[in-house]
C-alpha positions, 0 to 999 in steps of 0.5 A: 482180561483175565483167562477164565473170562478169555476162555469163556467166551472163546469159541475155539477153546468151547471145541477144543473141550468138546474134542478132549471130551470126545477123545477121553471117551475114545481112550477109556473104551479103546487100547489107546487107553489101557495097557493089560498086564495081568494082575493090574491095568496101567492106563495112559487115559489121563492124557487128555486131562492134562491136556484140558489143564494146560490149555484150557482151566481147572473147570474143564480139567475136573470134568474131563476127569469126571468123564474119565471116573465115570467111562472107568466105572462103566468098563469095569462093571463087567464079569470079564474084566481082571479081579483088581479092575473090578473093584471100580464097580459099584456092582461087583466090588461089595463096597459101592461107596468106595468103588464109587470114590475110587473110580470117579471120585479120584479121578475127578479130584485129580483132575481138579489138583492138576488143573490147579498146578497148571494154572500154577505153572503158566503163571509162573516165571518159567512157564516152560519147564513148570509145565514140564514138571506138572506133566512129570509128576501128573502120573504119580499123583494120579497113582497115589490117588488110586492107590491112596482110595485103595488102602482105605476102601479095599486094604487087602487088595492093596496088593494087586495093585503095588508090583515092580512093573508098576513102578517102571511103567509109571517112569516110562509114563511120565517121561511120555506125559511131558513128551505129549504135554509139551509138544501139544502146548508149543503147537497150541501156543504158535502163532499160526494156531493163534491166528486159526484161533482168532478165525473161528472165534470171530466167525460169529460175527459172520452172517449166516455162520453159527445160525440157529438153522446150522445149529439145528442141523448139527444138533440133528446130524449128531442125534442121527450118529448117535442112534445109529452107533446104538442100533449098530452095538445092539445088532452086533451083540444081537448076531454075536449071540446067534453066531455063537449058538450056531457053533453050540455055545451055550449063550447065558444071561450073564454071557449076553450081558457082557456081549452088550457091555462090549457093544456100547463101548464100541458104540461109545468110541465109535461116536467119540471119534464121529463128534471129533470128526464132525468137530474138526470139520466145523472148525475148517469151514468156519475157518475157512468161512472167516477167511473168505469174509475177511477177504470180502470186507472193503479195505477201508473201513473195515464193513462189508464191501458192495457184494458181500453186503447184497449177497447177506441181504439176498440170503436173509430173504430166504430161509425158514424163519421169515414169516417169524422175522416180521420187519426190517429197515433198509437204509441208505447214506452219503456222507454230506460235501464229502468231497470238500473234505478231501479237497480241503484236508486230503484224501488221508483225512477223507479215509479217516473220516469214512473209516469213523463213519464206518466205525460209528455206523456199526456201533450204532446198527451192528447189534440189529443187522448188517452195514456195508460200504456200498461205494465211495461216501455211501453206505447201507445197513439192513436191520433184521434182528429186531423190529423198529418203530418209526420212532425208534429208528428216528431216535438212532438216526439222530444219536448217529448224526450227532456222534458223527459230527465231532469226527473233525474240527470246525469248520468243516462238520462231518454230515449224513443225508440218510433214507430208511425204509421199512419193508417186511420179509421177503422183499425184492432186494432191488426194489428195496434198494430203489426205493430207499435211495428215494428217501436218501434224495428226499433227505438231500433236498431237505438240506442234507445231514438229516434222515427220511423215514418211509415205508415199501407201501408209501 
């Protein structure tokens, strides 16, 4: 699988991407990303771009670069910034197109180039060394792009950017970038973090984790945080204006605009910090949920154990979306003559049969619901993600019976007796199990290796 495809389907990397965007905004709107030494500002807000390029890929680093550019453009659009910083503002520089390219274009292009460079470095024969080399040249590349754009669009102001301090700071930043990226890459590729990543990616298979209800609540909470930060920003901007007037300071429209400008930066920094906190809490919850889920799986077949399966069935009967779920199916099945398999071929082969039966059962029904081992040679299925007709259920069970018949060689042939019961949400699980169990025994009475279908109303 290619790296791009892997990242596309990795939930963990999506969360990392969100954190990097939030951290980019946090650095852009706080002292973390800028060192102000008149007449210029030295930035290290491109570090999230480097990490995105190293961890994720070119597309992600380009997006983070664009975020950096937009944030820097906004910061420069105020009358209190240094004169050299005003060149990044399309509203204050006198050359809107040039400022847009200088602020957003150069940072986006930097993200693209550095993404390509890290892609090459990771594929090289000595990736660690090459990653260090790319990290070392990254500040120089960023400075080169900014200075080149400045020379093209603002040649008279280029001297503002070039100074001995800028050269010295660039050397220091290059060394700092190497340390940050190398340390981050080492931690990202550690076995322990790979275990966490695998758990987060697989947590989507856990019932009721990443459900639509949870996603809605998280989205609602995020909107609440954003709304509260806007309210706080507007409130403190108004209070600052009031305080200045109380001290007999005339608050002009320009000063009011600058105060709101500063409060928006504070708002974005606070919002970004909250987003990072929420994402980390989600990661912790999903990792814990997955570890708990794994502990409840049946050791032989790797499907849900009885307790976990029944808990999931109970949770499925409660929730806000019950009215839209309509009907479902509950299935019980026994492996026919399983004791003969154990006595004839041994328990190791018997465990292998159970494992293969469970695997085929998950392949057949897992996309529509949940599968569990109830104990011994008995399994259960609850279908709650799609409504099937009797004919469709019969077709699925016939396909399942046909596939398991070839698990072991003749003269023994693996088969199952199946009881299938259609029900409407919500249903009493105890009653549903008893009804389905009755259909299972009818299948056994019919000679086994078949499925008897019915409903709760029969």
